[in-house]
N, C-alpha and C positions, 0 to 999 in steps of 0.2 A: 558595418552596415549605418548607416545616420539613424540620428534619431528621425529626422524625415521619412526616411526611408520604413524604420518600425511603428511609424503613424501609420501609414499608407497602409502597408500589410493591414496591420489589426482592421485596421476601417474597412478595409478591404473582406474581413471573413464575416462570417451569416454571425445573428445576432447573437445565438448560443452558442457561439464561440468566444465573440466578444467577449461577453459575461464570466470562461472562464479563464479568460486574457485576467480579465479584472479583477475575479476573485483571487489566480494568483500572484499576481502585483499584489493585492492589499497584504496579504500572509505575509508575502517579502516583509513586505514594510512594516510591515508590526513580529517582525524579525521569526515568524514560524517557518520556518521553511528555508529553501536554497543553501544554506551553508552545510556541504556534507560533512567539514567535519565533526560540528556537531550532532553528539549520538540524536536519537529519536526518542521523545520524553515516554516516560516508563508508562505502561497501561495502566490504568487504574486497579485498587487492590481488590477492587470487586468483581473488574473480567478476570482478572488472574483466578481470585479464592473461585468461583463457578469453573473455568478451565481448568485447574485442580480437580475438580470435584468428581465433572465429566471424567479426566482420566483417570483417576481413581477406581471411580464404579465401574467403568470398562475393562480395567484390568481383574477387581476382582472376578466379575463377572465372564471372561474372557481367559483371562490370563494373559501371558506374556506371548507373542507372535513375532516369526520373522519375517519384519519388514524387506529384507532384500528384494526378495522375486518381486513385492508388489511395484516397487521404487523402477527394478530393472523394466519390467512389462509400460508403466506407465513412460518411459523413456525410451523404451522400443517404440510403442505404438504411441505418442504422441497424447495419450489421454483419450485416445478417443476409444 
């Protein structure tokens, strides 16, 4: 696809989709994605701490449980 064809396709998009393309291109030009070889950025320690606290609280309240039946049900039903 030529640059001209790409520009024409982008120009034909609705305004909201053009904005998404612009955001994506901006993120690529700033080095924030697009390179699948780089690992994603590490989550903030605050987020990690909150997730860990919630996981530990759930384990204290409910104990361990077998997730395999839940996963099989989701896979079979498609989450419906």
